[in-house]
C-alpha positions in Angstrom: 8.1 28.5 2.0 6.7 28.8 5.5 5.4 25.8 7.4 2.7 27.1 9.7 2.1 24.8 12.7 0.8 27.2 15.3 -2.4 26.5 17.3 -4.0 29.4 15.4 -3.5 27.7 12.1 -4.6 24.3 13.3 -7.8 26.0 14.5 -8.2 27.7 11.2 -7.8 24.4 9.4 -10.3 22.9 11.9 -12.8 25.5 10.9 -12.4 24.7 7.2 -12.4 20.9 7.5 -15.0 20.6 10.2 -17.6 22.7 8.5 -20.6 20.5 7.6 -20.6 19.5 3.9 -23.4 21.9 2.9 -21.5 24.7 4.6 -18.4 24.4 2.4 -20.1 26.4 -0.3 -20.2 29.5 2.0 -16.6 29.1 3.2 -13.5 30.7 1.5 -13.0 29.2 -1.9 -9.7 28.5 -3.5 -6.9 26.1 -2.7 -5.5 24.4 0.3 -2.1 22.8 0.8 -1.8 20.5 3.8 1.1 18.3 5.0 0.8 15.4 7.4 3.0 15.4 10.5 2.6 11.6 10.7 4.7 9.0 9.0 2.2 6.2 9.5 0.9 4.8 6.2 -2.6 3.9 7.6 -3.1 7.4 9.1 -2.1 9.1 5.9 -4.3 6.9 3.7 -7.1 7.6 6.1 -6.7 11.3 5.6 -7.2 10.8 1.8 -10.4 8.9 2.5 -11.6 11.6 4.9 -11.1 14.5 2.5 -12.7 12.5 -0.3 -15.7 11.6 1.8 -16.3 14.8 3.8 -14.9 17.8 1.9 -16.9 19.8 -0.6 -14.5 20.5 -3.4 -16.8 22.4 -5.6 -14.9 25.7 -5.2 -11.6 24.3 -3.8 -8.5 22.5 -4.9 -6.6 20.5 -2.2 -3.0 19.3 -2.3 -2.0 16.8 0.4 1.7 16.1 1.1 2.8 13.1 3.1 5.7 10.7 3.8 5.6 7.2 5.3 7.9 5.0 7.3 8.8 1.8 5.4 5.6 0.3 3.9 4.4 -1.5 0.9 1.1 -0.2 -0.5 -0.9 -2.2 -3.0 -3.8 -1.1 -5.2 -7.4 -1.8 -4.3 -7.7 -4.7 -6.7 -4.4 -6.4 -6.2 -3.1 -9.6 -4.7 -0.4 -9.1 -2.0 1.0 -12.6 -2.4 1.4 -11.9 -6.1 2.9 -8.4 -5.6 5.4 -8.7 -2.8 7.4 -10.9 -0.5 5.2 -11.1 2.6 7.7 -13.2 4.6 10.4 -10.5 4.1 7.9 -7.8 5.1 7.3 -9.6 8.3 11.0 -10.1 9.0 11.8 -6.5 8.4 8.7 -5.2 10.2 7.6 -3.3 7.0 3.9 -2.5 7.0 1.5 -3.7 4.2 -1.4 -1.4 3.3 -4.2 -1.6 0.7 -5.3 1.8 -0.6 -8.7 2.6 -2.0 -7.5 3.6 -5.4 -6.4 1.3 -8.2 -3.0 1.1 -9.8 0.1 -0.9 -8.9 2.2 -1.7 -5.9 4.7 0.8 -4.5 7.3 0.8 -1.8 7.4 3.8 0.6 10.0 5.0 3.1 11.1 8.4 4.2 13.0 8.8 1.0 9.8 8.9 -0.9 7.3 11.8 -1.2 3.6 11.3 -1.7 1.3 13.8 -3.3 -2.5 13.7 -3.5 -4.4 16.1 -5.7 -8.1 16.5 -4.8 -10.7 18.0 -7.1 -14.3 17.6 -8.2 -14.7 14.7 -10.7 -15.4 17.2 -13.5 -12.1 19.0 -12.9 -10.0 15.9 -12.5 -6.9 16.0 -14.7 -4.0 13.9 -13.7 -1.7 15.1 -16.6 -2.0 18.7 -15.3 -1.1 17.6 -11.8 2.0 15.8 -13.1 3.0 18.8 -15.1 2.9 20.8 -11.8 5.5 18.3 -10.4 7.7 18.5 -13.4 7.6 22.3 -13.5 8.5 22.4 -9.8 11.5 20.1 -10.4 12.6 22.2 -13.4 12.3 25.4 -11.4 14.5 23.9 -8.7 17.0 22.2 -10.9 16.7 23.3 -14.6 19.2 20.7 -15.7 17.0 17.7 -14.6 15.8 15.7 -17.6 12.2 14.9 -16.4 9.0 14.4 -18.4 5.6 12.9 -18.1 4.7 9.8 -20.2 1.4 8.8 -21.7 1.1 6.2 -18.9 1.1 9.1 -16.4 4.6 8.2 -15.0 7.4 10.7 -14.6 10.7 9.6 -16.0 14.2 10.7 -15.3 16.7 10.6 -18.1 14.0 9.2 -20.4 14.3 5.7 -18.9 14.1 5.7 -15.1 10.7 5.9 -13.4 10.7 8.3 -10.4 6.9 8.6 -10.1 3.9 6.4 -10.5 0.2 7.3 -10.4 -3.1 6.0 -9.1 -6.5 7.5 -8.7 -10.0 7.2 -7.2 -12.9 8.7 -9.0 -16.0 9.1 -6.8 -19.5 10.2 -7.9 -18.7 13.9 -7.4 -15.2 14.1 -6.1 -11.9 12.6 -7.2 -8.3 12.3 -6.2 -5.1 11.5 -8.0 -2.0 10.6 -6.0 1.6 10.0 -7.1 4.9 9.1 -5.6 8.2 10.8 -6.1 11.4 8.8 -5.5 13.9 11.0 -3.8 16.2 8.9 -1.7 14.4 5.6 -1.2 16.3 2.4 -0.2 16.4 0.8 -3.7 17.8 -2.5 -2.3 14.8 -3.0 0.1 12.4 -1.7 -2.7 13.6 -4.4 -5.1 13.7 -7.1 -2.5 10.2 -6.6 -1.0 8.5 -6.1 -4.4 9.6 -9.5 -5.7 7.1 -12.3 -5.0 8.6 -15.7 -4.1 5.2 -17.5 -4.2 4.9 -20.3 -6.8 1.9 -21.7 -8.7 -0.3 -18.7 -8.0 -3.1 -17.9 -10.5 -5.1 -14.7 -10.1 -7.1 -12.2 -12.1 -6.0 -9.4 -9.8 -4.5 -6.3 -11.3 -0.7 -7.0 -11.8 1.9 -4.3 -11.4 4.1 -3.4 -14.3 7.8 -3.6 -13.4 10.0 -0.6 -14.2 13.6 0.5 -13.8 13.7 3.2 -11.0 16.1 5.8 -9.9 16.3 8.3 -7.0 16.4 12.0 -7.8 19.2 12.4 -5.2 21.3 10.1 -7.3 21.1 12.7 -10.1 21.6 15.6 -7.7 22.8 14.9 -4.1 22.2 18.5 -3.1 18.5 18.1 -3.1 16.4 17.4 0.0 12.9 16.2 0.5 12.0 19.5 2.2 13.2 21.4 -0.8 11.1 19.3 -3.2 8.0 19.6 -1.0 8.3 23.3 -0.9 8.9 23.6 -4.6 5.9 21.5 -5.5 3.7 23.4 -3.1 4.9 26.7 -4.6 4.2 25.6 -8.1 0.8 24.3 -7.2 0.0 27.6 -5.5 1.1 29.5 -8.6 -1.0 27.2 -10.8 -4.2 27.8 -8.7 -3.5 31.4 -7.7 -3.5 30.8 -4.0 -1.3 31.5 -1.0 1.5 29.0 -1.0 1.9 28.3 2.7 1.7 24.7 3.9 -0.6 23.9 6.8 0.5 21.0 9.0 -2.1 18.5 10.1 -2.2 15.6 12.6 -4.0 12.7 11.1 -5.0 11.4 14.5 -6.8 14.6 15.6 -10.5 13.9 15.9 -11.2 17.5 16.7 -10.0 18.4 13.1 -11.0 15.2 11.4 -14.0 13.7 13.1 -14.1 9.9 12.6 -10.6 9.7 11.3 -9.4 7.1 13.8 -12.2 4.7 12.7 -11.0 5.0 9.1 -7.4 4.4 10.2 -8.4 1.2 12.0 -10.4 -0.1 9.1 -7.4 0.2 6.8 -5.3 -1.9 9.3 -7.7 -4.8 9.5 -6.8 -8.2 8.0 -10.2 -8.2 6.3 -9.3 -5.1 4.3 -5.5 -5.7 3.7 -5.9 -9.4 2.8 -9.6 -10.2 2.7 -10.2 -7.8 -0.2 -7.9 -9.8 -2.5 -9.7 -11.1 -5.6 -10.2 -14.8 -5.7 -7.1 -16.8 -6.6 -5.7 -20.3 -6.7 -2.5 -22.0 -5.7 -1.3 -25.1 -7.4 2.3 -26.0 -6.5 4.6 -28.8 -5.5 7.4 -28.8 -2.9 10.0 -31.3 -1.8 10.3 -32.4 1.8 13.7 -33.7 2.7 13.3 -36.2 5.6 16.2 -38.4 6.8 17.6 -39.9 3.6 14.6 -39.5 1.4 13.0 -36.7 -0.6 9.2 -36.6 -0.8 7.1 -34.8 -3.4 4.0 -33.0 -2.1 1.4 -31.5 -4.3 -0.9 -28.8 -3.0 -4.0 -27.2 -4.6 -6.0 -24.5 -3.0 -8.7 -22.0 -3.9 -8.7 -18.8 -1.9 -11.6 -16.4 -1.7 -11.8 -13.2 0.5 -8.4 -14.3 1.8 -9.8 -17.6 3.1 -9.1 -21.1 1.9 -12.2 -22.3 0.1 -10.9 -25.6 -1.3 -7.8 -27.5 -0.2 -6.2 -30.7 -1.4 -2.9 -32.1 -0.2 -1.4 -35.0 -2.1 1.5 -36.7 -0.3 3.0 -40.2 -0.4 0.8 -42.9 1.2 1.9 -44.2 4.6 4.0 -41.1 5.3 1.2 -39.7 7.5 -2.0 -41.5 8.6 -4.7 -40.6 6.0 -7.1 -39.5 8.8 -4.6 -37.0 10.1 -3.9 -35.5 6.7 -7.7 -35.3 6.1 -8.1 -33.5 9.4 -5.5 -30.9 8.4 -7.3 -30.3 5.1 -10.6 -30.0 6.9 -9.2 -27.5 9.4 -7.5 -25.4 6.7 -10.8 -25.2 4.7 -12.5 -22.0 5.7 -9.4 -20.6 7.6 -7.4 -17.5 6.7 -4.6 -18.0 4.1 -2.2 -16.8 6.8 0.9 -18.3 8.5 -0.2 -17.4 12.0 -3.6 -19.0 11.7 -2.2 -22.1 10.0 0.4 -22.4 12.8 -2.3 -22.3 15.4 -4.4 -24.9 13.6 -1.3 -27.2 13.2 -0.4 -26.8 16.9 -4.0 -27.6 18.0 -4.2 -30.7 15.8 -0.8 -31.9 17.0 -2.1 -32.1 20.6 -4.6 -34.7 19.5 -2.1 -36.8 17.6 -0.9 -40.1 19.0 2.2 -39.6 21.2 4.7 -40.7 18.5 7.9 -38.7 18.1 8.4 -39.9 14.5 4.8 -38.9 13.6 5.2 -35.5 15.3 8.4 -34.8 13.3 6.7 -35.6 10.0 3.7 -33.6 10.9 5.8 -30.5 11.8 7.8 -30.8 8.6 4.6 -30.9 6.5 3.1 -27.9 8.4 6.3 -25.9 8.1 6.2 -26.3 4.3 2.5 -25.5 4.1 3.2 -22.2 6.0 6.0 -21.3 3.6 3.3 -21.2 0.8 1.7 -18.2 2.7 
């Protein structure tokens, strides 16, 4: 397999991708295999959107290969607080992204391969795509026990999930993408995909937990590059096309006009968190203060990622009722977000009476409220 990254090939790709939509019908038909040179999750998801929105796939099949630095990617209709440990993501500097397809939450790192198959909606067939992956694995290592399930997962050894699937079906075009676990950090994977948040009720699409295994655990002689090449070769054979891989830079506006705008949209708080279906939080927490333990009950409704209704029930006389009411008032309409809540709490503290005892109690309450987010 030859990876072609010369300027000539980039210009060739530019001609193909930059052709106006109507002009695709007159360009060379057949298939195209491209691979991202970026490991940024937002850039790679933006390429998916760009191809879906701009490319005429009437006479062409496209396979997009990509890998990401550590990131958690949730489905379009999912709730990040329900799906992952946001505090741990922030601590480990792991990115959170929301894709435009449905499906469940996945953890990506450089030990994970991502494959996106683009077709017209009429030709969309995810089972055939997954069979391409299985055939490629079998051609590379015939002894591998891999097969596709009715749920469109790929299992290793009949029990371990090594690939999950999601898709977006547009009016005329469609794409199906899947993961392939090669050598991902399973400890981080299991840690970040475990939600610590209590009392959360949501109609968002929940992920289905599964036992996973890396392909490299089964065969340490494999590499991600070998797998990418094998999949590209099998895909080319299936569609009777040249099996070279063309490298693409997802930040190149000359090749993908408007791509950076798409990337920025995928990074916004309004998309990542604000698109979460409405949910509620009803929980209690204990505050240990000096020699006493206080029970605090919190009820919130969150819509578009913002607190719509908020009620905090804590023991009388522990905080002046007016101050607690001011906190509730400030939180209502604000983002369900630790940074924004910290800013609000700090601002309110400045107008509190200069009482050290009161300030300590206030800080303790706000710290616990932030832990809910």
